[in-house]
NUNU-480991 format. One line per field, with one value per residue: residue number from 1; x, y, z of N, C-alpha, C in turn. Coordinates in nm, 2 decimals. Last residue first. Example, Ala and Ser with C-alpha at 12.3 -4.5 7.8 and 13.67 -1.06 7.14 Angstrom:
% NUNU-480991
num: 2 | 1 $
n_east: 1.28 | 1.32 $
n_north: -0.22 | -0.57 $
n_up: 0.71 | 0.78 $
ca_east: 1.37 | 1.23 $
ca_north: -0.11 | -0.45 $
ca_up: 0.71 | 0.78 $
c_east: 1.29 | 1.32 $
c_north: 0.00 | -0.33 $
c_up: 0.79 | 0.78 $
% end
This chain:
% NUNU-480991
num: 113 | 112 | 111 | 110 | 109 | 108 | 107 | 106 | 105 | 104 | 103 | 102 | 101 | 100 | 99 | 98 | 97 | 96 | 95 | 94 | 93 | 92 | 91 | 90 | 89 | 88 | 87 | 86 | 85 | 84 | 83 | 82 | 81 | 80 | 79 | 78 | 77 | 76 | 75 | 74 | 73 | 72 | 71 | 70 | 69 | 68 | 67 | 66 | 65 | 64 | 63 | 62 | 61 | 60 | 59 | 58 | 57 | 56 | 55 | 54 | 53 | 52 | 51 | 50 | 49 | 48 | 47 | 46 | 45 | 44 | 43 | 42 | 41 | 40 | 39 | 38 | 37 | 36 | 35 | 34 | 33 | 32 | 31 | 30 | 29 | 28 | 27 | 26 | 25 | 24 | 23 | 22 | 21 | 20 | 19 | 18 | 17 | 16 | 15 | 14 | 13 | 12 | 11 | 10 | 9 | 8 | 7 | 6 | 5 | 4 | 3 | 2 | 1 $
n_east: -11.12 | -11.22 | -11.14 | -11.46 | -11.70 | -12.05 | -12.32 | -12.57 | -12.72 | -12.54 | -12.40 | -12.36 | -12.10 | -12.09 | -11.86 | -11.70 | -11.56 | -11.38 | -11.40 | -11.26 | -11.11 | -10.94 | -10.74 | -10.57 | -10.72 | -10.95 | -11.16 | -11.47 | -11.70 | -11.97 | -12.19 | -12.36 | -12.60 | -12.84 | -13.09 | -13.26 | -13.30 | -13.52 | -13.51 | -13.59 | -13.35 | -13.17 | -13.27 | -13.22 | -12.94 | -12.89 | -12.98 | -12.79 | -12.56 | -12.62 | -12.65 | -12.38 | -12.30 | -12.45 | -12.35 | -12.08 | -11.98 | -11.85 | -11.61 | -11.54 | -11.39 | -11.17 | -11.17 | -11.37 | -11.33 | -11.42 | -11.74 | -12.00 | -12.32 | -12.48 | -12.34 | -12.46 | -12.45 | -12.51 | -12.58 | -12.63 | -12.74 | -12.57 | -12.25 | -12.12 | -12.23 | -12.18 | -12.35 | -12.54 | -12.83 | -12.82 | -12.91 | -12.83 | -12.88 | -13.01 | -13.28 | -13.30 | -13.36 | -13.31 | -13.26 | -13.20 | -13.02 | -12.94 | -12.80 | -12.66 | -12.78 | -12.88 | -12.72 | -12.61 | -12.45 | -12.27 | -12.14 | -12.03 | -11.83 | -11.74 | -11.73 | -11.79 | -11.84 $
n_north: 11.09 | 10.85 | 10.84 | 10.98 | 11.20 | 11.26 | 11.49 | 11.46 | 11.29 | 11.12 | 10.88 | 10.72 | 10.56 | 10.36 | 10.30 | 10.21 | 10.46 | 10.69 | 10.95 | 10.98 | 10.85 | 10.89 | 10.71 | 10.76 | 10.66 | 10.39 | 10.35 | 10.44 | 10.31 | 10.44 | 10.46 | 10.69 | 10.69 | 10.77 | 10.84 | 10.81 | 10.89 | 10.93 | 10.86 | 10.59 | 10.50 | 10.54 | 10.37 | 10.12 | 10.13 | 10.12 | 9.87 | 9.72 | 9.79 | 9.68 | 9.41 | 9.34 | 9.37 | 9.18 | 8.95 | 8.95 | 8.92 | 8.68 | 8.74 | 9.07 | 9.40 | 9.56 | 9.68 | 9.86 | 9.99 | 9.95 | 9.88 | 9.83 | 9.77 | 9.92 | 10.05 | 10.33 | 10.55 | 10.88 | 11.06 | 11.31 | 11.47 | 11.67 | 11.61 | 11.62 | 11.77 | 11.75 | 11.59 | 11.34 | 11.19 | 10.84 | 10.52 | 10.21 | 9.86 | 9.66 | 9.73 | 10.05 | 10.35 | 10.63 | 10.89 | 11.14 | 11.39 | 11.40 | 11.46 | 11.21 | 11.00 | 10.79 | 10.58 | 10.68 | 10.88 | 10.73 | 10.59 | 10.82 | 10.89 | 10.69 | 10.64 | 10.36 | 10.08 $
n_up: 17.28 | 17.03 | 16.68 | 16.64 | 16.79 | 16.80 | 16.81 | 17.08 | 17.23 | 17.49 | 17.70 | 18.00 | 18.17 | 18.45 | 18.71 | 19.01 | 19.18 | 19.19 | 18.97 | 18.74 | 18.46 | 18.25 | 18.21 | 18.42 | 18.64 | 18.56 | 18.31 | 18.20 | 17.99 | 17.79 | 17.52 | 17.31 | 17.04 | 16.79 | 16.71 | 16.94 | 17.20 | 17.38 | 17.64 | 17.62 | 17.50 | 17.71 | 17.90 | 17.77 | 17.76 | 18.03 | 18.09 | 17.95 | 18.09 | 18.35 | 18.29 | 18.25 | 18.51 | 18.64 | 18.53 | 18.62 | 18.87 | 18.88 | 18.76 | 18.87 | 18.87 | 18.87 | 18.62 | 18.64 | 18.97 | 19.24 | 19.35 | 19.56 | 19.44 | 19.28 | 18.98 | 18.80 | 18.53 | 18.45 | 18.15 | 17.96 | 17.68 | 17.57 | 17.72 | 17.96 | 18.27 | 18.56 | 18.69 | 18.52 | 18.66 | 18.75 | 18.86 | 19.02 | 19.08 | 19.23 | 19.29 | 19.11 | 18.94 | 18.74 | 18.77 | 19.01 | 19.06 | 19.41 | 19.74 | 19.94 | 20.04 | 19.89 | 19.83 | 19.59 | 19.70 | 19.84 | 19.63 | 19.51 | 19.70 | 19.98 | 20.25 | 20.29 | 20.09 $
ca_east: -11.00 | -11.25 | -11.14 | -11.38 | -11.59 | -11.93 | -12.23 | -12.48 | -12.78 | -12.61 | -12.39 | -12.45 | -12.15 | -12.10 | -11.98 | -11.74 | -11.67 | -11.34 | -11.47 | -11.23 | -11.19 | -11.03 | -10.85 | -10.52 | -10.70 | -10.82 | -11.09 | -11.34 | -11.64 | -11.83 | -12.17 | -12.23 | -12.55 | -12.72 | -12.99 | -13.27 | -13.17 | -13.53 | -13.46 | -13.67 | -13.48 | -13.15 | -13.28 | -13.36 | -13.02 | -12.84 | -13.05 | -12.94 | -12.57 | -12.58 | -12.77 | -12.48 | -12.24 | -12.47 | -12.49 | -12.12 | -12.04 | -11.98 | -11.71 | -11.51 | -11.50 | -11.20 | -11.06 | -11.40 | -11.33 | -11.34 | -11.62 | -11.88 | -12.20 | -12.49 | -12.39 | -12.37 | -12.51 | -12.41 | -12.63 | -12.52 | -12.78 | -12.70 | -12.34 | -12.03 | -12.25 | -12.09 | -12.36 | -12.41 | -12.78 | -12.85 | -12.86 | -12.90 | -12.82 | -12.87 | -13.19 | -13.35 | -13.31 | -13.34 | -13.34 | -13.21 | -13.14 | -12.91 | -12.91 | -12.63 | -12.72 | -12.95 | -12.79 | -12.69 | -12.56 | -12.35 | -12.22 | -12.14 | -11.93 | -11.75 | -11.70 | -11.88 | -11.75 $
ca_north: 11.14 | 10.94 | 10.79 | 10.86 | 11.17 | 11.22 | 11.40 | 11.53 | 11.42 | 11.13 | 11.01 | 10.72 | 10.69 | 10.36 | 10.37 | 10.17 | 10.37 | 10.56 | 10.90 | 11.08 | 10.81 | 10.99 | 10.70 | 10.79 | 10.80 | 10.45 | 10.27 | 10.49 | 10.29 | 10.44 | 10.41 | 10.62 | 10.73 | 10.72 | 10.86 | 10.71 | 10.90 | 10.94 | 11.00 | 10.69 | 10.49 | 10.60 | 10.52 | 10.16 | 10.13 | 10.24 | 9.99 | 9.71 | 9.82 | 9.83 | 9.49 | 9.33 | 9.45 | 9.32 | 8.98 | 8.96 | 9.05 | 8.69 | 8.66 | 8.93 | 9.31 | 9.49 | 9.59 | 9.73 | 10.00 | 10.07 | 9.83 | 9.92 | 9.71 | 9.95 | 9.93 | 10.27 | 10.43 | 10.79 | 10.98 | 11.25 | 11.37 | 11.71 | 11.60 | 11.64 | 11.69 | 11.82 | 11.74 | 11.39 | 11.29 | 10.98 | 10.60 | 10.34 | 9.97 | 9.64 | 9.68 | 9.92 | 10.28 | 10.49 | 10.86 | 11.00 | 11.37 | 11.38 | 11.47 | 11.33 | 11.09 | 10.92 | 10.57 | 10.56 | 10.91 | 10.82 | 10.52 | 10.75 | 10.99 | 10.70 | 10.77 | 10.47 | 10.19 $
ca_up: 17.36 | 17.14 | 16.81 | 16.66 | 16.70 | 16.86 | 16.73 | 16.99 | 17.19 | 17.36 | 17.64 | 17.88 | 18.12 | 18.30 | 18.66 | 18.87 | 19.19 | 19.19 | 19.09 | 18.85 | 18.58 | 18.28 | 18.12 | 18.28 | 18.62 | 18.61 | 18.41 | 18.22 | 18.12 | 17.82 | 17.66 | 17.34 | 17.18 | 16.84 | 16.61 | 16.83 | 17.14 | 17.24 | 17.61 | 17.69 | 17.43 | 17.57 | 17.92 | 17.81 | 17.63 | 17.95 | 18.15 | 17.91 | 17.95 | 18.33 | 18.32 | 18.13 | 18.40 | 18.68 | 18.51 | 18.48 | 18.84 | 18.95 | 18.68 | 18.85 | 18.86 | 19.00 | 18.65 | 18.57 | 18.83 | 19.20 | 19.28 | 19.53 | 19.49 | 19.42 | 19.06 | 18.90 | 18.58 | 18.51 | 18.27 | 18.02 | 17.77 | 17.62 | 17.61 | 17.84 | 18.15 | 18.46 | 18.72 | 18.56 | 18.56 | 18.77 | 18.75 | 19.02 | 19.00 | 19.19 | 19.40 | 19.14 | 19.06 | 18.75 | 18.65 | 18.98 | 18.98 | 19.27 | 19.64 | 19.86 | 20.14 | 19.90 | 19.96 | 19.59 | 19.61 | 19.91 | 19.73 | 19.44 | 19.66 | 19.83 | 20.21 | 20.35 | 20.12 $
c_east: -10.92 | -11.11 | -11.17 | -11.24 | -11.53 | -11.83 | -12.11 | -12.40 | -12.69 | -12.66 | -12.47 | -12.45 | -12.24 | -12.16 | -11.97 | -11.87 | -11.71 | -11.44 | -11.44 | -11.30 | -11.16 | -11.12 | -10.96 | -10.63 | -10.65 | -10.81 | -10.95 | -11.27 | -11.50 | -11.80 | -12.02 | -12.24 | -12.43 | -12.68 | -12.85 | -13.16 | -13.16 | -13.40 | -13.46 | -13.64 | -13.58 | -13.28 | -13.26 | -13.37 | -13.17 | -12.92 | -13.01 | -13.02 | -12.72 | -12.60 | -12.74 | -12.60 | -12.33 | -12.41 | -12.52 | -12.26 | -12.09 | -12.05 | -11.85 | -11.63 | -11.46 | -11.32 | -11.09 | -11.29 | -11.37 | -11.35 | -11.55 | -11.77 | -12.08 | -12.36 | -12.39 | -12.42 | -12.42 | -12.49 | -12.52 | -12.56 | -12.65 | -12.77 | -12.48 | -12.11 | -12.16 | -12.11 | -12.27 | -12.42 | -12.64 | -12.78 | -12.90 | -12.83 | -12.90 | -12.80 | -13.04 | -13.26 | -13.38 | -13.29 | -13.38 | -13.30 | -13.14 | -13.04 | -12.85 | -12.74 | -12.68 | -12.91 | -12.88 | -12.78 | -12.66 | -12.47 | -12.31 | -12.21 | -12.05 | -11.86 | -11.70 | -11.85 | -11.83 $
c_north: 11.23 | 10.99 | 10.89 | 10.88 | 11.04 | 11.18 | 11.38 | 11.44 | 11.51 | 11.27 | 11.01 | 10.86 | 10.66 | 10.50 | 10.37 | 10.24 | 10.34 | 10.46 | 10.75 | 11.04 | 10.91 | 10.96 | 10.80 | 10.78 | 10.84 | 10.59 | 10.32 | 10.41 | 10.35 | 10.40 | 10.39 | 10.57 | 10.65 | 10.77 | 10.82 | 10.73 | 10.80 | 10.96 | 11.02 | 10.83 | 10.59 | 10.61 | 10.59 | 10.31 | 10.17 | 10.24 | 10.12 | 9.83 | 9.82 | 9.87 | 9.64 | 9.42 | 9.45 | 9.41 | 9.13 | 9.00 | 9.06 | 8.83 | 8.67 | 8.87 | 9.17 | 9.40 | 9.50 | 9.63 | 9.86 | 10.09 | 9.95 | 9.84 | 9.80 | 9.88 | 9.97 | 10.14 | 10.36 | 10.67 | 10.89 | 11.19 | 11.31 | 11.60 | 11.64 | 11.62 | 11.73 | 11.75 | 11.82 | 11.54 | 11.34 | 11.07 | 10.74 | 10.42 | 10.10 | 9.77 | 9.67 | 9.86 | 10.15 | 10.44 | 10.71 | 10.98 | 11.23 | 11.38 | 11.45 | 11.34 | 11.22 | 11.01 | 10.70 | 10.54 | 10.80 | 10.86 | 10.61 | 10.66 | 10.91 | 10.79 | 10.79 | 10.61 | 10.31 $
c_up: 17.28 | 17.20 | 16.92 | 16.61 | 16.73 | 16.75 | 16.81 | 16.91 | 17.12 | 17.34 | 17.51 | 17.83 | 18.00 | 18.26 | 18.51 | 18.83 | 19.05 | 19.24 | 19.09 | 18.98 | 18.69 | 18.40 | 18.15 | 18.18 | 18.48 | 18.57 | 18.44 | 18.33 | 18.11 | 17.96 | 17.68 | 17.49 | 17.20 | 16.98 | 16.66 | 16.72 | 17.02 | 17.16 | 17.46 | 17.66 | 17.49 | 17.49 | 17.79 | 17.83 | 17.66 | 17.82 | 18.07 | 17.97 | 17.90 | 18.18 | 18.31 | 18.16 | 18.28 | 18.56 | 18.54 | 18.45 | 18.69 | 18.93 | 18.75 | 18.78 | 18.84 | 18.99 | 18.78 | 18.60 | 18.77 | 19.05 | 19.23 | 19.47 | 19.46 | 19.49 | 19.21 | 18.96 | 18.67 | 18.57 | 18.32 | 18.15 | 17.83 | 17.71 | 17.66 | 17.71 | 18.03 | 18.33 | 18.64 | 18.59 | 18.61 | 18.67 | 18.78 | 18.91 | 19.02 | 19.14 | 19.36 | 19.25 | 19.08 | 18.88 | 18.65 | 18.86 | 18.93 | 19.19 | 19.50 | 19.76 | 20.08 | 20.01 | 19.99 | 19.72 | 19.61 | 19.83 | 19.81 | 19.53 | 19.59 | 19.79 | 20.06 | 20.29 | 20.17 $
% end
C-alpha cells in the first residue's frame, strides 16, 4: 500500500527512530509513547489488522513476538513488559497496518482499557 504511514516508515520515506529491521519486520519508537518504553513492531507485508492475517502469516506473527522479547531484553525490561495488538477502531487501532506494541518501564493494570 503506497499511502500507509507505517509502510512509508518501513521504506524510510518518513523518518523514525528504528530499533530493529530485517527483511520481514521493522520496529521503531512510538512518537506518542504510553510507557517509558513503547516500540511498534510492524511486518513489511501490509496487513490491516490481525483479522486479515492468514495461516501463511503464522511465522511472521511469531517472529513479531520473538523480536519484541529480544528488544525487551535489550532495554532491560526484566521486571515485565506487555505486548499488544489492537484490532479495529473500537480496540484503539489508529493506524491500519498491523503492528505490535511493546510497552514497558512502568506498572500496568489488569484489565487494560
